[in-house]
Structures are given as C-alpha cells and as structure tokens.
N, C-alpha and C positions, 0 to 999 in steps of 0.2 A: 232147743236149740240156743247159743248163746249168742250174746250182742256182738256187733261187730267189734267194740273195743275189747269185749273177750277173748274172739280169736287172733285179733290183732296183737295180742300178751299173748296168744297160747305157745308159740313157739320162740327160740330166740333168734335173733333177725344177724345174719351174719356183719361185721364189720366192713367189709367190703362193699355191700349190697348198702349200707347207711351208714357213709362215713359220719367223721365230725370235724367240727371245725378246725379243732384244737389239733388234729392229727397233719393237717394239712400243711400246706406253705405259706409263713405270716412271716409279721415283724417282730422282733423282740419284745420289744413293747409292747403289743397286744398280746403275746404269749405269758408275759412279766404279769399285766395287771389279769388276765383269766387267772394265775396260779394263787394272786392275790382272792377273787374271788371261792376261788374254791375253798382256800382255809377257811375262810370266814362262815363257807356251809357248811365244811368238816366241824367246827367249835360248835357253831347254833343247833345244828343238828346233833349234834353227839358222835360224831362219826367215827372221834380216837376210842371211843371208851371199848368197842368189843375186843382191837388191839392191845390194849392197857390190860385189858380181862384175864387176854391169854399171857402176857410176857409177868402178871405178877402171881398165874398158878404152875410158869414153865421154869420161872426164874429161882424158884428155892434149890436151894443144895447145888447147884452148878458153881463150878472153877469160873476165879474170876479173874482176869475180866474177862466176863461179856463180847464177843464180835458177832455186833445185831448187824446186818445187811437188809436195807430198805431197795425191792427192787420195783422200779419206775419212780422212783422217789422225786419226781417233779420237783415242787420249791422248796423240799425240806423240810414240811411244816410236820410230818411223821415223827422224823428223826428229831427234830427239835421240842417237840414233846415226850419222846424218849429218855432226851437228855437232861429234860426235866425232872418226868420218873426216877430215873437214877438217880440223880442228885438230892431227892427227899428220901431215896432208900436206902442210900451210903449205898449203890451197886456201882462197881467198877465198869464201867462197859468201851468197847472204841466201836465207832456209829460210823458206816459207812453208807452211801449211799450212791445207785446205778441209774443212769437213764442212758436211752437210747438219742433223746434227743439235745444237743449240744448249747441248748438252750438253758437248758433245765439246767445243769451244773454254776454256768452264770447265776443265774437266776439265785437259788441256794444259797450258793456264795454269799452273794447281797443280802439276801433275806437274814442270816443268821448272825449273830453273836460271834466271836470269832472264839471268847470260851468257851465254846459247844464241843471245837476241837471235832469237827465232823469232815468227814473227807466224799469229796465227791467226786463221781466215776462217768466221764461219758461212753457210753459201751454199752454192749449188748448184753445179758446176762449170763446166758446161755455159756457163751465162752469163757466168763470172768473164771480168773483163777489169784485171788487174793491170796497173800502172803502168809497171811495168818489165817486156819480155820475156822469156817462159820460156824456159831455156835446156834444163834437165830436167824433162821429170814424172814422177814417180813413182807405183805406188800398190799398195796391200800389203793382202788379202784383202778388198776391197770388190767385186770383179768378180762373187762368186759372191752378192752382196746384189742383183743387179741382173737384169731380166727382159730376154734374149734383144735385142730393138730395143733398150735403154736401153746391153746393153755398143757395139754398134752406135756409137751417140751418142756412147757414150765415144770409141769408136777412131776416128772420123773428128773428133773434136774435139783429140785429143793427136796426133792426123797434120799437125794442121792449127797447133797452138799450139806446141808443143814446136820449138826451133830446132837443136835437138844428137839430141834424141832423147828416146826414151819406155820404160818398163818397169812392166809388171803382172806381181807375183808375187802369185799364188796356192793352190788349192787344186787336189791332182788327183783326180779321183775314183777311188776304189778301192777294193774291200772291205776290202783286204788294212791298209791305212793307216788306214780307220775302224777295225777292229778295237785295230791298236793304241791309238787314241786312246782308246778302251772300257777299252783296260786300265789304262792312267796312270789313266785319269779314278776307278779302283775307290782309288785309292793316294793321290790328290795332293787337296788344300780346295781346291778349285776353285769359283769363285762357281758356285749354281744356273743362270743361265743358259746357262756357256759347257758345264755339263755336259747340259743341255738341247739345246743350238746344236753345239757339236761335231757331230755326228752325220749330225745336219741339212744340216751346211755340207759336210756328204761327199757326200750326195747331189745337191747343187745343183752341184756343181763342174765341172771340166770334165778333158776327153782331148784330145787334140790334135786329132783331126777336131771338135773342137766350136767350136777357134780356128782353122782353117782355113776352117771354115763363116763362123767371123763376119767376120774378118776378109775375104773374099770380099765380103760384103755391104757391109762398110766400104768396097770399094773401096783398101785398105791393099797396096801393091806387095811381094804374100808372099816375091819373094825378099829382101829388104830384112829379111824378119822372123827372128827366132830362137825357137821354141817348142822348150822345154826342161826334161826333167826334176830337180829337185835332191830330194836324198833328206833327211828322211822327206816324202814326201807333198808336194811342191810341181809346180808345174807353172807355168813362168815365159815369158812374152812380152816377147821385146826390140826395140827396133826401131832402129838406129842411121840417120843421115842424112850 
C-alpha cells in the first residue's frame, strides 16, 4: 500500500478543485512580480531547455520567416528566449504571444525590449485567427491551469493550427519534484503567489498516462507525438508534422 504522499500524487487534481492564486483576482503589481519570480525559476531550473531543443530540431529546412506563437505567454520570457535563439542562428522569425489575462500583455510589453519585435495579444487562443499562418505553436506551464476537457480542445486546436508542429512544456506530477520546490522555496525570496501555487501546480500536473489519455481524446496520432521527461520536473509533449 502506498504512502499518503504517493496516493496524493496518484491522480491529477482538477484546477477547479485546487485553485492557484495567480488565476484569481489580483492587482497588476502582484501579477507582475509573480511573473518575474516565475521567469527566475524557469532560468535557474532549466525550464526553457526542452522548448529550445524542440525548436532546434524542428526549424531545419522550414521556410522563413517562421511564425511562432506562444499560447499562455504570461510575461513573455519564453518568447524573449526564442528571439535570442533566432538571432544567434540567423533565423528570421515573427513572434506572437497570446494570453487570456490582460495583465499579461501589459507586463510582457514592459519587460521586453522593443528590438525583440514581439506582438502581444490578449484573448482566447482557440478563437485566435492570425493574419499570417502559424508555423510552430509552443506553450509553457499553461496546460496545468486547464481542465482535462480544455486541454483536449487545446490539443485539437494546436493540431489544426500549427503547420510544422507544436510543443507543450509543462510539469510532471511528482512528489519528489514537489519536495525539491518546497526546499528551494524556503531559501528563495519568491512572491507569495509562487510559494502557494508551486505545490498546487505539481498536484495539477501530468504523468505519461495522462497525456496518452488526453491525446487519444483529442484524436492526435500518438505515433507522431513524443512525451518526454526533462529534469528537473518537466514532462513535455512534442508533435512534428
């Protein structure tokens, strides 16, 4: 019989049953500082590495400029990293970030140098109709904010929208990784939202069997999808077309 902690992490918890503070009503300043803390965590815990590896593999031979759209772009840190990646490799890109929260576009514009030339959109990605077709869709730490049925709808939209492929970078539901986060939380000056939401996020995160079920429900051909562990604490889903 498993320990109480193992049982606690056995199944994904619905976001509606275990809410995050970041998803609720808050001031712009709280939201802004929380985004800065998340950027720091992504940088220190190598959170960008899976997405950049996917782009390195997928971008070869594609017609430029590549239109890359980040779904749930938050403060824009992933797209800033992608802009840097493209400059270093001489790849022409058009970058768009879309997020439901109007604070996100405001913060992203504030954080992002003008020369990055990134477009920030406030709205629902599933009804987003860009003027230029989308080559690559990426998403980071957004899926665990969604209910299962919303993830299925997102997968269907990504599959129908991205011409070359898509990539979801999210958390693995793991007691060990949650403990590691709690240990770091004791020594780092992170925003109070992050302190609360971190352990909650791991309870709402995924294991491989969750993604197998969700991909099947979305009718995405699983032989063309990779579901990979990335240390520390990431479980990522990639689709090459």
